[in-house]
C-alpha positions, 0 to 999 in steps of 0.5 A: 738158257744156260750161260754156255748156250747163250754164248754159243748162240750169240757166236753162231748168230755172228758167224763166228767159231767159239774158242775153248782153251783147256787148262789143268787147275794148279799147273804150271803154278799152284796159285796162277789158274784164275790169272791164266783164265783171265789172260785167256779171256783177254786173248779171245777165249769164249769158254774155258775148260778146267782140267780136274787133276786125277791120278789115272787120266785115261784119255789124256796124253803125256803132256796133260798127264804130267801136268795133272801129276804136278798139280796133284803133287801140289795138293790140288783136288776138287776143293781147290778146283772149285776155289779157283772158279770162285776166284775167277768169278770175282772179276768175270761173271760172264765167261762160261767155265766147264770142269773136265775130268773123271768120275772119281774126283766127283764121287769122292767129293760127294762121299766127303761132303754128302750126296749132291754136294758136288753139283750144289757147290759147283753151281755156287762157285760159278761152274757152267758145265761138267764133262766127266770122261768116264760117265756114259750117257746111259748112266747119266739121266739123273746126273744130267737132270740134277745139273740142269736144275742148277743151270749147268750143262752136261757135256759128252765126248764123241769119237771117230768110233762112236756108233749111231746108237751112241750119238742118239744116246748123247743127243738125248742128254747133252746140253751146252755142246758136245765135244768131238774127239778128232782122232783115235788116241789120247790128247796131243797124239797123232795128226789131225784128220781134217777130212775125217772131222769134215765127214763126222761132224755132219753125222753128229749133227743128225743126232745132236741138236747142240753145237759141236766142238772139236778137240784133240790135235788142234795146235795152231791157227792153221789147224784151228781154222781147218776145224772151224770150217765145219765145227761150232767150236775149237778146243785147244789143250795140249799145245796150250799146256806146253806153252804155259809150262815153259813160262815164268810165273810172272809171264804165264798169263800173258803167254796164254793171252798171246796164244789165244789172241793168235788163234782168235785173230785167225778164226775171226779172219775166216769168212764164215758167212751167215748162219751155218 
């Protein structure tokens, strides 16, 4: 069992919803990412998604795009992302870490370091899962197998427009969890359609055996709790990035911790019952 699967199974057994924050590596400060990660865990995060900066992040809204641009301008690439994970692992051996990004940085790393280098180095650094936005499941069988051989999960996105056929394809390869994009559009856009989420998650579960996380549009405790009524995990990115970018270097980790604690407290206060 992977580290992600173990954490999600334990939370499920407790009737609790997983809290998964997203932060782009190298923003808002070049050297602050590991410290921010520790603050998020102290605040109640169960899994951390790390954004790999990329110049054309097609699924990301303006807030995360600008964060990615700032990180790139500071020289943050895949080597620095993996270094941040290694630094985090010096103190935290248990919290799962997922790299979320695009094909280009993964493939460029392999071009520079040799075929299969990304998976090998990521595993050595302590990465637990990979979500590559522009890797369709029909082209990922070998990649998924190579990740599993190193104890890592391949995580896929599903959207309101996903067909039954696409859900079946994802269900055959996905491990760890699947990430349901709760709205049509980019991160941080639109209004959270809780009724749509409530209708879609059961459909996804007909085809996917792993837990279902929901993100895009979750900004506060109220929206997190609404999603937690039906999802196994809530993912928060844009609002967290906005909070962190407004902070000073000395206070940035504490701000992340406080925001996570607010969401975690609200989720734990919900009456989840026993096993779903």
